[in-house]
C-alpha positions, -999 to +999 in steps of 0.1 A: -249-396-572-275-406-597-302-411-565-299-374-560-303-367-597-334-386-595-344-365-562-342-334-584-365-345-605-388-356-579-388-326-563-395-302-594-428-333-600-437-326-569-435-289-571-457-292-599-483-309-585-485-283-554-492-259-583-516-275-600-537-285-567-546-250-566-553-243-596-592-234-601-595-263-627-585-291-603-601-276-573-636-278-590-631-310-605-636-339-577-617-367-595-589-350-609-586-334-577-584-367-559-562-384-588-536-354-584-538-359-546-531-394-544-500-386-568-490-357-546-496-378-513-472-409-527-442-382-540-443-367-504-429-396-488-402-401-516-397-369-513-386-365-475-367-395-477-349-383-504-340-351-488-329-368-458-306-386-480-294-353-493-287-339-462-270-368-447-249-376-480-239-338-475-227-342-438-209-374-442-188-354-476-182-331-450-169-348-424-145-369-447-128-337-458-124-324-413-112-359-406-078-348-430-076-317-412-046-303-398-069-296-365-061-325-342-095-320-326-114-316-354-106-347-372-108-362-339-146-355-343-152-355-376-140-395-369-163-398-343-193-384-368-184-408-402-192-440-385-227-430-378-233-412-405-225-436-432-248-461-415-273-437-417-262-432-453-264-468-461-297-470-440-314-439-465-300-451-493-317-487-497-347-471-479-345-443-506-337-468-533-374-493-521-397-461-522-384-460-563-389-494-570-419-492-599-453-495-588-479-518-604-505-500-617-532-515-604-513-510-567-545-479-559-572-497-569-606-509-550-605-550-548-628-582-555-618-606-535-633-643-542-633-670-512-641-708-518-640-738-496-614-763-512-606-799-501-621-804-464-660-807-463-673-792-439-641-777-421-627-761-454-664-739-457-654-730-421-621-724-428-635-703-459-654-681-435-620-677-412-605-662-435-634-634-450-635-626-409-598-621-410-596-597-442-632-580-426-612-572-391-578-561-416-602-538-434-620-519-403-579-519-390-572-501-424-603-478-425-614-498-454-650-504-465-658-541-472-694-550-487-707-584-499-718-588-535-723-624-533-720-653-509-734-691-499-734-697-470-724-733-457-751-753-431-718-764-409-704-726-406-687-705-432-691-704-465-687-723-499-681-693-516-680-659-508-673-632-527-670-595-515-649-555-523-630-539-504-629-497-510-600-476-500-565-462-498-541-486-517-566-517-511-550-538-539-512-532-531-516-550-501-547-578-508-528-587-537-504-607-521-534-628-506-541-648-541-538-681-536-544-717-520-548-717-481-541-742-464-552-750-425-541-779-400-563-781-373-583-804-353-624-795-362-653-794-337-667-820-356-638-845-349-645-863-318-612-883-317-591-849-316-571-855-352-557-832-369-574-829-403-561-807-436-585-786-448-580-754-476-600-727-488-586-705-524-588-670-526-588-644-559-576-612-556-587-589-588-587-553-589-615-537-595-621-526-631-635-493-648-663-494-670-635-474-696-610-504-690-633-531-700-666-519-726-696-543-725-719-538-754-752-556-744-754-572-774-725-594-752-741-600-724-770-623-710-788-617-676-809-645-665-829-637-630-841-665-603-851-667-567-822-663-540-815-693-525-794-704-490-779-729-470-790-760-487-805-745-519-838-733-499-854-704-516-848-671-497-872-654-508-899-663-537-889-633-558-869-634-588-844-608-573-805-628-581-789-623-610-766-639-630-747-621-658-731-645-686-702-627-706-713-642-742-679-643-761-657-656-730-685-675-711-676-659-676-702-657-655-708-635-622-737-636-601-754-618-573-783-624-550-771-608-515-794-574-521-834-578-525-830-554-552-832-568-584-808-531-595-785-542-570-777-574-572-774-566-610-746-533-606-728-560-579-725-586-607-713-564-636-686-551-607-674-587-609-677-595-640-656-563-651-629-575-623-627-614-639-628-603-676-597-575-668-582-599-654-585-627-684-574-595-705-543-588-686-531-626-682-533-625-719-511-598-722-485-612-705-489-642-720-480-629-751-453-605-738-435-636-720-437-617-689-428-634-655-452-616-632-477-645-625-445-662-610-436-629-583-449-629-552-487-619-552-495-632-583-534-640-573-532-675-589-556-694-572-538-733-583-506-711-562-500-725-527-494-698-506-498-703-468-504-732-443-524-719-407-510-746-379-533-744-351-523-768-332-486-751-331-501-712-341-481-710-368-485-694-401-459-704-428-461-683-461-446-705-485-431-677-515-409-662-492-404-691-468-417-663-437-429-683-407-447-661-372-465-676-343-491-646-344-518-669-355-540-657-333-533-618-339-530-622-378-566-644-382-582-612-361-564-588-388-534-579-381-523-592-415-495-567-420-474-593-399-476-610-432-479-585-458-453-558-452-424-587-455-444-594-491-443-561-495-406-560-490-394-585-512-414-573-542-398-540-536-363-558-537-377-577-568-381-540-586-351-526-577-327-547-594-325-522-626-327-488-604 
């Protein structure tokens, strides 16, 4: 009954949102329309599942009552329905509870992802490039927009470091699980004796910060301009288009050199800087609260080994939930939901304890 009481309050909120979306004040305000539209869309699925649960619960109560009827045919019919209705009631109850689990307030945000090659030399840089390709293809399948903010290619292929932005619906809610150390086991193309090498790349996933969340007074910033460089450090152009922005109070640095325009590079560098400062701010607040969020699935901590990619056995293992699949090629080609969905489910299960 408690869940159905929650459904009633959700239905009331859903009706309010529908009325607000039709009001002239909202229709003429694109930002407000987008915010309310997203809330309405999220609530629709929850309400629909709740209504299905309410109907099945009612049908089950009716079937149980009929099972004690004096009419033998009605009793037999009711008893045959009770088992199926109980299964459906149990399934919908669990689904509804999962949908009611509190969401990460950052889930709807766009995301900045940083990939850096780790141990393993050239092979680590190549693997960092493979991870970038995987995320690029995943973004395509989900109709997200991906834009490179800064990159440092490796002469052997791949990247020493690459930073990119992903925009779209609920990007952070899925990409946040990628933060940490990704380890690969395979035979490098440069290995003549066919020995398996272990290399690694680190991934940081940052929710994009709004200007109102992170204020950056001009006096707190130092902007350096320099020539862009490519693999091996050679100069790419002779104009000072590359930008490095330093937040003086914290020493946090963000740079961008991918654009020929100095202004575009500055804009991209500021996006990265705000995201890094927001992450620092959040970690400080969580430290004061003693919050355990960083220890949960999807913490994004670079020091945490999250996944191993074993090419000889076509196997991927996510160490946080002890989940293993042999769909390595499919995942590296962009079907990342094979890994993301179990992680999302685990996160929700952690959150429904208080419901």
